[in-house]
N, C-alpha and C positions, 0 to 999 in steps of 0.2 A: 418553605419559602419565606423569605423575610417580608415583613410588612412595610409598605412604602411610608416615607415620612409624612406625618400629619401636618407639620408646619414647615415652611421653607426655612433654610438655614439662615437667610438674611431677610430682613424686612424690606419691602419695596419702599422707595423714596417718593413721597408725594410732594414734598416741599422743594421748590425750585432752588432756593439758596442752599439747602442741604445737599442737593444733587450736585450743584456747582462746586461746593466745598469738597465733596467726595471725589469728584472728577479731578480737581486740582491736586488733591492729596495723592491719588493714584498716579497721575502723570508725574508729579515730583518724585515719588518713590521709584517708579519704574525708569525714569531718566537716570536716577542715581545708580540703579542696578546696571543700566546700559553703560554708563561712564566707567564704573568699576570693571565691567567685563572688558571694555576696550583697553583700559590700563593694564589689566591682567594679561591680555593678549600681547600688548606691547612689551611688557616685562618678559614674557615668555620668549618672544622673538629676539629681544636683545640678549637674553641669556643663552639662547641657542647659537646666535651669531658670535657671542663672546666665547662660548665653549669650542666652537670650530675654528676660531681664530680669524674670522672674516673681518671683525671690527675690534677696536680697542677703545670702546666708548668711555669706560670708567678710568682710563689712564690719567686724566687730570686729577682725579680724586685720590687714587692710590697707585704707587709705582709697581709694587709686586703683584704677582698673580693672586696670592692669598688675599691681599688687601682689596683687589678688584672684586673677588668673589664675596668678600665680606660686605662691600658696598652693594653688590647685587642682592645679597641676602637681606640687607636693610630695606632695599626697594621692595623686595618680595613681601617682607613683613608689613610694610606700609600698605601695600595693595591688599593683603589679607585683612588688616585692621579696617580698611575702608569697606571691604566686602562684608565683614561682620557687622559693621555699623549700618550699612545700607540694608542688609537683610533683616536686621533687628527692627528697623523702622517699618518694614513691611509686615513682619509677623505680628508685631504688637499693635 
């Protein structure tokens, strides 16, 4: 059987200012994750509606179907880049 940890993985915070800083940091980063999740869901919904032909949202950007899917791909890449950036901020 494994031996339990001798020390906690994180030190407790006794300083009020440090606790407030940590709380603000966590809130800021998790709000960033929430925003990226919402954007990813919106891009997914627009892509599905575009694929079924319900909407033609990207028509002002590109006239052909290929151009519209290219614009959608750029949107997806932007969301992926934001997701990587926000997740890196939390991990580090």
